[in-house]
N, C-alpha and C positions, 0 to 999 in steps of 0.2 A: 732345328725346331721339331717338335713331335707333330706327327699327323693326326688328323681328326679320327681315323680309324684306330690309330694305336690308343688314343686317350679313350674312346669310347669303349673298344673292347677290354682294354686295362681296367677300365671303372666296373665292367661287367664282371669281370674275374675278381676284382678286389672285393666288390659288394657280395659276391656269393661266398667268398672265403670268409669274410666278416660274419656272415650269417652263420656259416659252417662252426666258426669258433665259439659263438655265443651260445648255439644250441648244443655243441659238445660240453660246454662247461655246464649247462643245465642238466644234461645227462650225468655228468660227473657227480653233480651235487645230489641229484635224486635217480639211482641207478632203475627205479621203476619206470622212468620216463623214456622207455625204447623208442617210442615214436620220434623223439627228439634225436636220437642216434640215426635212425633212418633219415631224418630230415638232414643230418650232418653229411651222410653218404651222399645224399642227392645234391647237395649245395656245393661240396667238393668236386664233384663230377661235372656241374655246370661251369665252374671255373676252368676245369680242365678243357671243357669243349670251346669256351671262350678263346683260350688261348691256341687250341688247334685250329679254329675257324680262322684266326687272325694269320697264321701261319699258312693256310691254304689261300688266303686273299693275297699274300705276298709271294706266292709260288711263281717261280719264272718259267719252270718246266713242266710237262706232263707227269715226269716221274717224280718230281719234288711234290707236287700237288697229290699224287696217288700215295706217297709216303705219310703225308698228313693225313690223308683219307683213312689209311690203315689203322691210326691210332684213334680216329674219332670213334671208331666202333667200340673200343674199349671202354671209352667214357659213357658212350651210350647205354652199354652193358649196365654199368652201375647206376645210371640214371633209371633206367628201368627197374632195378632191384630196389633202390631207394624209394622210388614212387610206389611201386606194389606194396612194399611193406609199411609205408607211412598211411597209405589209404586203409590197409587192413588193420594196423596197430591203432590208429587215431579215430576211425570212424566205425570199425568192426563189422561193415556191412557187406564187404567185398567176397567174391566167390575165389578162394584160394587155389582151387584146381586151375582157374583160368589164369591167376597171377603166375603160379608155377610154370604154366604152359608158356606164357610170355617170358619168362626168364630163361627156360630151357632153350626155347628157339632163338632168342637174343644172344644165348651163350654159343649156339652152334654158329650163328653169323659172324660172332666175334672170333671164334677160333679160325673159322675159314679165312678171315682177312688177316688175322695176326700170323698164323702159322703157313699159310698159303703165300701165292705171289701178290704183289701189290696190286690192288684193284680187283680182287677175287669178287667182288660184288658189282663193280663198276669199272669198266676198263676206260681210263681217261685217254683220250686220243689227242687232244690239244687243250691249251690253256688260252682263253681270251680275256685282254683286259677291258674292264667295263667301267663307266664312271659311277661313283658311289660317295655321297657326302662330299662332294668337291674334288674328289681324286680318283684314282683307278685302282679297282681290286681286281684279282684273278677270278674268273669262273670258268669250270671245267665243262668240257663237252666230251661225251663218250659213249660207249655202248652197254646196254644192260646185259649182265650175265645171269646164270640160273640162280645163284644164291641171292641175287636181289629180290628175286620173287619171294624167297623166306623173309628177307629182311622187311619187304612191304608189308606182308602177311602179319609180322610181328608187330609193325607199328599200328596196324588196323586193330589187332587183338588189345593191344595196350589200352588204345582209346576206348574199345567196348568194355574192357575190365573197370576202368575209371568210370565211364558213363553208367556201367550196371551197379557199381558199387553206391551211387549216389541216387539212384531212382527210387529205393525203397525210403531214403531220407527225406525226398521231395514229396512222397505220400504220408509220411508220418504226422498224426494229428497234433503232434507238440509243436508249439510255436517255435521255440529255442532250435530244435533239431531242423524244420523246415527253414530257419536262418542260416544256419551252418550250411546246409546242403545248397542254398541259393547263392549266397555269399562265396563260401570257399568252394563247395563242390561245382558251381557254375564257372568260377573263376580257373580252378583246375581243368576242367573239362575243355573250357575254350582255349586255354593255352597249350594244353597237350594237342589239341586239333590244329593249332597254327604251327606248333613245332613239329608236328607229323606230317603236314601238307606241304610245307614249303619245300624241304629238301626231296621230297618224293617227287614233286613237280619238276624240279630241277634236274634230278636223276632221270626221269623218265622223258625228258626233253620237252616238257611242256612249257617251262619257264627258262629264260637263258638270264641267270644272275648268279652272285656268289650265294653259297650255302650259309644262312644265318639263323641258327636254332637258338643260341644262348640268351639273345635278348626276350625272346618270349618265355624260356625257362626261368630268367631271372625275375620276370613279372609274376610267373606262377609261384616262385619261392616267396615273394612279398605277401601274395595272399595266404600262403601257408603259415607264414610267421605272423600274420595278423591273427589267425584263429589260435596258434599256439599261444601267443602272448596273452590273448584273452582267456584262456584256460589258465595260465599261470596266475593272472591277477585275480581270477574267480577262485583258485585254490588258496591263495593267499587270504582272501577275505573269508572263505569258509573255515580256515585254519584260526584267524583272528576271531572270529564268532564263537569257535569252538573253545577257545582259551576263555573268551568272556563267560559263556555258559559254565565252564568248569569252575571258575573263581565264584560264581553265583552259587553253583552248587556246593563248593566247599563252604560258603559263608552259611548257608542252609544248614548244613550238617553241623557247623561250630555251634549255630545257635541252638540246634536240637540237643546236641550233647550237654551244653551249658543249662538247658531247661532241666535235663535230667538231674544235674547236680544243684539245681536252684535251693533245695533244702539245706544240704551240707554247706553251701557257699555262704546263705544266710548265717548259719551257726558259725562258720569261720569268720565272718565279720562280727557277729555278735560278741565274739570273745574279746578282741582288742577294744571294742566300743565300750563294752562292760567294764573292763579295767580300767578305761579312760575316766569313765562315770564315777567308779569308786574312788579312784585316786583325786579326782576334782573334788568329791564330798569331804575326803580326809583333809586335803588342803585347807578346804573351806573353814571346817572345824578347827583346824590348827590357828588359822589366821583370827579366830575369835579370841584367842589368848594374848594376854598382854605382852608375853615375851615368847612369841613362836620359835620353834626350834627351825633355825634356817638351814642347818644341814639336812633335816628330814625333809623340809620343802624341796631342797635342791633333789632329793633322790625321787621324791613324788614327781617333780616337773620332768624328770629324765626317763620315768617310767612312761608318763603320758606322752612323751615325745617318741619313744620307741614303741608304745602300742599305736600310735598315729601313724608312724612308717609302716608298721606290719599291715594295717587296715588299708594304707594308701597303695601298697605293693599288691594286695589282693585284687583291689579294684583296677588298678592299671593291668593286670593280667587279664581280667575279664574285659576290660576295654580293648585291649589288644585283639583278642580272640573275637570279640564281637564286631570289630571294624571290618569293613569290606575292603580287600585289597588283592592286588595281583602279586605274583611270585617276584620277591626281590632277592636276590642272592648275596648273601654275605657269608663271613668265616662264623660259624655258630659253633661254641664248645658244647660237647654232649652233656658234660656232668651237670653244669648250671642250669641247662634247659630241662634235663629230667628232674632235677630237684623242684623246678618251679612247677613241672606238672603234676609232681607227687603232693606239693602243698595244696592244689586244687582238689585233689580227690582224697586225701587222708582223713578228713572228717567223716565223709561218707564211708570209707573203709573201716575207720574204727567204730562207726555205729554198726556196721554189719560184722565186726570182729574178723576182719580181714588183714592179714599181716602184709605190708608191702616192703619189699627188699629192692635195694639198689646196689647194682654191681658195674659200676661205670668206672673204670680207671682215671685218675686226675690227669695223666700223662697223655691221654688219648688225643690225638691231634683234632683240630676243629675240623667240620664238615663243610661243604659248600652248599648253603641252603637258605631258604626263607624260615625266620625264626617262628613266626606264628603259625605257618601251615605244618612245619615239622612238630611243633606243639600239638597241633590239632591231631597228627596221627597218633603220637604218644597218648594224649588223652583219650582218642577213642579206643584205642587198644587196652588201655588199663580200665577204663569203664566197663568195656566187653568182659574183661578178665574177672573184675570184681563181681560182674552180674553172674558170671560162670561158675565161680566158687561159692556163691552165697547160701547155697544148700548142701555144701560139701562138708564133709567131717574135717577135712584138712583145708584151711582156707588161706591161700598163700598165692601171692601175685609178684612176679620179679621182673625187673628191668636189668638187662645186661647187655654190654657192648664190647666188642673187641675189634682188633684190626684184621680184616680178612686178608688183606694184602697190601703193597705199598700204596695202592690208590683208592682203596676201599674199606669203609668201616661198616660192619654187620652189628644191627641193633636186634635184640630179641626181647618179646614180652611173653613170659611163660606163666601159666596158671595151673592149680592143682585140681582142676574141676573134672567134669566127666568126659572132655574131649567133644570132638566135633563128629556128628554122625556121619558114617561113610556116604550116605546120600547125598548130604549137603556139602561136604569137604569140597568136591570138585567145583561146586557152585557159589562158594562162600563169597566170593568177591563180584558176583553179578548184582547189578542194581536191584532193589526190592526183594532181595533174598534175605530172610531174617528168621531167626528162632525166638525173638523176643515177642511177647504179646502184643506190645504196644509199639514196637521198633518200626522205623521208616525203611530200613533196609538199604540206606544209601552210605552208611559211614564207612563200611570196608571199601566199597565201591570207589568212592572219593579218597579214600586213604591210598588205594594204589595208584589212582590217577595223579596224586601229588607226588608219590614216590617215584613213579616213572616221568613226571615232568622234571624232577631234579636228576635224573639219569641213572635211577636204582631200580630195584624190583622188590615187590612185596609178596610173600608167600605164607601159606599156614600148613602146619603138619601135626598130627596127633603126637604126645608123647608115649615112651614105651610103657611107663607105668600108669600114669594118669594125666588128664589134663591136655591142653593144646599149647603150642608155641607159634606165635606169629613173629616171622623175621623180615627184616628189610635191610637193604645196602643202601649206602650213599657215598659219593665220592669225596675223597679228602680234599679239603681246601689247598689252594695253590700254596700257601704257607706252610702246609703241614707236610 
């Protein structure tokens, strides 16, 4: 039957290792969270201390106790390292010169005990068996050696380092900062104080009991995990809010672009509606005859149906662009998508005598993307291109696409205008930067955000002869 001490210290070690694994995974998923890596080092060290402490409690001779004591200094070194780095990385208020002093002194103590004789800091003279949790555990009795003075000083400096790091936070007027200092800082300071005082009192002969550092350190890990989890949840909430705001801004940009095309879209709708009206009038006149030409009536009805479908397709494309939605990834063929966008602007382009070219191969594999938001990017780039060539002698805007590599499709929208001014080119994707008299300056910024959300990138460059080209990349769909 397992003893109470074995179960308790095994649980301490297991809990510490579990926390270490969780925070290691967080760091692997986001390498910027180095504080999670420091926490992982600290948690593994606490697990090692728990195992060493249990070995010390079960030691039968002073020599065996001293050997376990030798290796606890290694674990304590990594505890100091992890705690110093975590406080600095997570709270940013610590004096690093003091932290490096703690690490350096702890390193000297560790090397003295590992490379020197067992008990270099504390010579264990005898081992007494003391009652603990209903059974007996070993407690060392020994003599203090000079290196222990350095070890005690290191423990005091570690406590001062942690306390000093949180004093500015306690004085901060921000309520959230004070909360973190009170809950987390207070917890860390308290448990470091407990874990520092108990072994020092045992070593200096004030207390006669087994050394028990790991339970206090585990409680400290719990407080630190609480704060880290709050940060992760808060970051997820901020990211979700950023996605919502991005979708809202994309919707505003689509509405703004369609408002610019309202005249040409109305003309585009008037064409099939006018044709439907003329065909309906012709059919009505034919039906007044005693023997109407049924074949001609069938042709008229076919034309009415075709024009109705054309008008319906225009309205459906407008509805899709006006609808507020979030990114939904599907396999999107680029050529049909480009043709749909060209259909929305070709009336406006014809009115301005702008030639639109399409060079998207039919055999190009589909991309993984949101059809509506990719349409928005193409539409915005086309409208900008048409505006750019409106006062040029050569008025041409072209869409081209090619396979950049096995996993990437590159799309280019090029115009024959005057190009982008060198002063504007580096800032062309910044919000509210525009060369249009009535432009909002959000179209290109939103377009870049959409492309980056798809895992691609969007950039601009001036052509060698004239005009500018906007290029963006998209990932090939899984089936492609």
